[in-house]
DRENGU-63739 format. One record per residue (C-alpha): x, y, z. Coordinates in steps of 0.5 Angstrom, whole numbers, plus 500, padded with zeros to 3 digits. Example, Ala and Ser with C-alpha at 12.3 -4.5 7.8 and 13.67 -1.06 7.14 Angstrom:
<atoms>
525491516 527498514 
</atoms>
This chain:
<atoms>
698427301 705429300 704427292 698431292 701436295 706437291 701436284 697441288 703446287 706444280 699446277 699452282 705454279 704453272 696454271 697459266 701455261 698448262 691453261 694455254 696449252 690445254 687451249 692451243 691443243 683445243 683450238 688445233 683439234 676443234 676443226 675435227 670435232 666440231 666437223 664430226 659433230 655437225 655431220 652427225 650419223 653420217 660420220 664413219 671415221 675417217 678423220 678430218 684432214 686437209 693440209 698438204 699430204 696428210 694422206 701421204 704420211 698417214 699411208 707411210 704410218 700403215 707401211 709401219 704397221 703392215 710390218 715394213 718398217 724401212 718404208 722403202 716403197 709405200 706405195 708398190 709392192 715390189 720395192 719394199 726392201 729397197 733402202 730409203 733416202 730417209 728412215 720414217 723416224 717421225 712416223 715411227 712416233 705415231 705407229 708404235 704407240 698404236 701397235 703398243 697400245 692397240 688403238 687405230 692409227 686414226 684415233 692416234 693421228 687426231 689425238 696428236 693434233 691436240 697434244 703435239 701443239 700443245 707441247 709445241 707452246 710449253 716448249 716455246 714457252 720454256 725456251 723464251 722464258 729462259 732467256 727472259 729470266 735473267 732479265 731483272 724486274 717482275 717476274 710476272 711480265 716475264 711469264 707473260 711474255 712468254 706465253 705471248 710468244 708461244 700463242 703468237 708462233 703456235 696460232 698465229 704463225 701464217 700471219 708474216 704473209 701481209 698478202 694472204 691477211 689482207 686476202 682473208 680480210 677482204 674476200 668472205 670466200 677465202 678460207 683460213 687455213 687449219 694450223 701447220 702444226 696439225 699436219 702430221 709428222 712435218 713440220 710439227 715434229 720437228 718443231 719439237 726437236 728445234 725447241 728442244 735443241 734450242 733450249 738444251 743450247 741455251 743453257 749449255 751457251 750460258 755455261 750452266 751444265 756441260 753434261 747439256 752437250 749430250 742431250 743437245 747433241 742427241 737431239 741434233 743428231 736426230 733432227 735429221 729425220 727432217 732435213 729442214 729441222 736439221 739445216 736450221 739447228 745446225 745453221 744455229 749452232 754453227 753461227 754460236 760457235 762463229 761468235 764463240 770464236 770472235 769472243 775467244 771462249 774456246 770452252 764454248 768452242 769446245 763444247 760446241 764442237 763435241 755436240 756437233 761431233 756427237 750429233 753426227 754419231 747419232 745421224 750415222 744411220 742416215 747418212 749411211 743410207 745417203 751414202 747407200 742412195 747415192 750409189 744407186 743413182 744419188 743425184 736422180 733421187 735427190 733431184 726428184 726429192 726436192 735438191 736444187 744445184 744452184 748458186 743463187 741466194 734467197 731472200 725472205 723478207 720476214 727474216 731481213 725485216 726482223 734483223 733490221 728491227 732487231 739492229 734499230 732497237 739496239 741502237 736505239 736502247 744503245 744511244 739512250 740508255 747505254 753502250 751499245 757495246 754493253 748490249 752486244 756483249 750479253 749472251 742473250 743478245 747474241 744467241 738472238 742474233 744467232 737465231 737470225 743468221 742461222 736462218 739466213 744461213 740455211 736459206 742461202 748456204 747454197 750460195 757456197 755449196 751450190 746444193 739445196 733442198 727446197 729451202 722455202 720449207 725453212 719458213 716454217 722455223 725462220 719466221 716462228 724464231 722471228 717472232 720470238 726474237 721480236 718479243 725478246 728483244 722489245 722486252 730486253 731493251 724497251 720494256 723497262 721504261 714503259 711496263 704499262 705499255 708492254 703489258 698492254 702490247 703483250 696481252 693484246 697479242 695474246 688475245 689476238 693469237 687466241 682470237 685467231 685460234 677461234 677462227 682457225 676452229 671454225 675452218 672445217 665449215 670451209 670443207 664440210 661438204 667434202 668431208 661428208 662425201 668422204 665418209 661414203 669411202 670409210 665401208 670401202 676401205 673396212 671390206 678391203 682390210 677385212 676380205 683381202 690378203 695383207 700387201 694386195 695391190 690394188 688398181 683404181 679407176 679414176 681421174 686423177 689420184 685421190 682415191 688411189 692415195 687413200 688405200 695405202 693411208 686407210 687399208 693394208 693394201 698398196 696401189 698398182 698405179 701412182 705418181 707419188 713417192 718415187 724412192 727406189 722405183 725405177 724409171 721404166 715402172 714409173 713410165 709403165 704406170 702412166 701409160 697403163 693409167 692412160 688406157 684404163 681411163 679410155 684414152 685412143 691414140 687419136 685424142 692421146 695428144 690433146 689429152 696431154 697438153 690438157 693435163 700437163 700437170 699430171 704429165 709433169 706428176 709422172 716425168 719430172 726429173 726435179 722440182 722445177 719441172 714439177 711446179 713450173 707452169 709453162 708449157 717449155 721444150 722439156 715438157 714437149 718432149 716429154 709429151 712427144 715421148 709418150 705419144 710414141 710409146 702409147 701408140 704401141 702400148 695401146 695396141 698391146 695385149 693389156 691383161 700381159 702388160 697388167 701382169 708385169 707386175 703383182 696386181 689382185 684387184 681393179 676398183 671402179 666408181 662405175 661399173 666396168 663395161 663387158 669389154 673392159 671386163 674382157 681387155 683387163 681379164 676380170 671376172 664378170 662380177 663385182 666382189 664389192 659392190 657399194 660406192 665403188 666396185 671392186 673386181 678380182 682379177 682372173 688367174 
</atoms>
């Protein structure tokens, strides 16, 4: 009876936030179930995945399930034991429950699309309420302001992009995006760590419990599994450290320094991995993973606009009600300022250090922090004189967020035809898993790499050719892969030049040295030089014995959408008959 009463009291007390968390989770996972319901019996088990690189993350989870816990080489057989630049801690969160509970990883993936956004909403609610509840006044409005902040972040994160919003409003052909928080591993796990860290750090900053140094330091250390979550956390705590020094709060300085020290102890395996990688061509590896060597500043309009509004609200409140000097001495004001300045520093630290990693990804966290700061600042500085108006504003924001959640849930309809098409490959994946040895190697004949990326994601096999995941893969193997790909799809020495010019993004994908080269759209001297080099190498490669070239590395099967011609079978040394004939043809290499 006591337990029942406690549970009853708990749900009564937190009924609003629990209800909203469930609704948020339902909105986020709804596109999958709505798509499945709409295609009915055509659904074969391939989940609804349409955010960038979801198949890559699933392949990394599959690697763990296959026993390759380091994820040294997700796609290729030969480099499994290489030390990765980053341990796959995020992938463990998905793979370990799958192993422990004997639940297919795809079902864990779908369940987490519900669970993790719901948990994120709760963390944002708790963080916002922790700052707001120190304010004198109605606790109900504090709670609803925290709910509104959570809904804005989880359901309307992309609404800071005015151009995108206008496109959606003016074009019926434009598709609303799925929630970024449904993308597996990152940025969702990083967001959970960031807001868990902020909750602990706020309470530490309020001098409530020095023992919070331990969990706060642990979370800061664990955040390193996603550079952008670590970057934003370490920047915020750095600004708080600076504020504590200005305030001559030496006890807080000590606590924050201890938190940082503990975090580096927790993240020591990562720094060790980085040191090992740097000893094996670390600069080249860093560039290929998004590192830039630059001192150029990066201005973020949302952050700057929020900072300006924040300071204006402070000035207005200071002149109309009380001294602005009194306002800026308050813990909440200093902490919110640290959130904004920490975001600005994370995106611009390269001005001093000369290096950064694809800083545009920081907006995944800086935009949510901007939303929260605006809600907190308005609540603290202008709510008291306009309580009814504030209630109307918060109800409106919450309503708009929920409305956008409905629109987002219906976004499946824009991908329904493609979702039906990919279900046909479920039988292929099942056949591979049931009839081939673990860690077999498959070469896919296709234009592009769609099926090449799906096989490591949905089966226990590796692929022979891929332009993805080059961590630990030697340069000569990458070059070999591209030559094999070109020959397999039938490129000749006569049309190689025109093909490479027409498929320059493909050339960049195989040969880029940094992300400027990868994402550049112009035919620049670097690209022309790469094309000339590939043409010269291909003139020799196309006249070599293809069977010998293929057997330089492990290869067991070749997959093709269409039956291979007799001359193609002979060229690669295949048995005459396909061992599987369904949506694709699967051929086994002869000895």
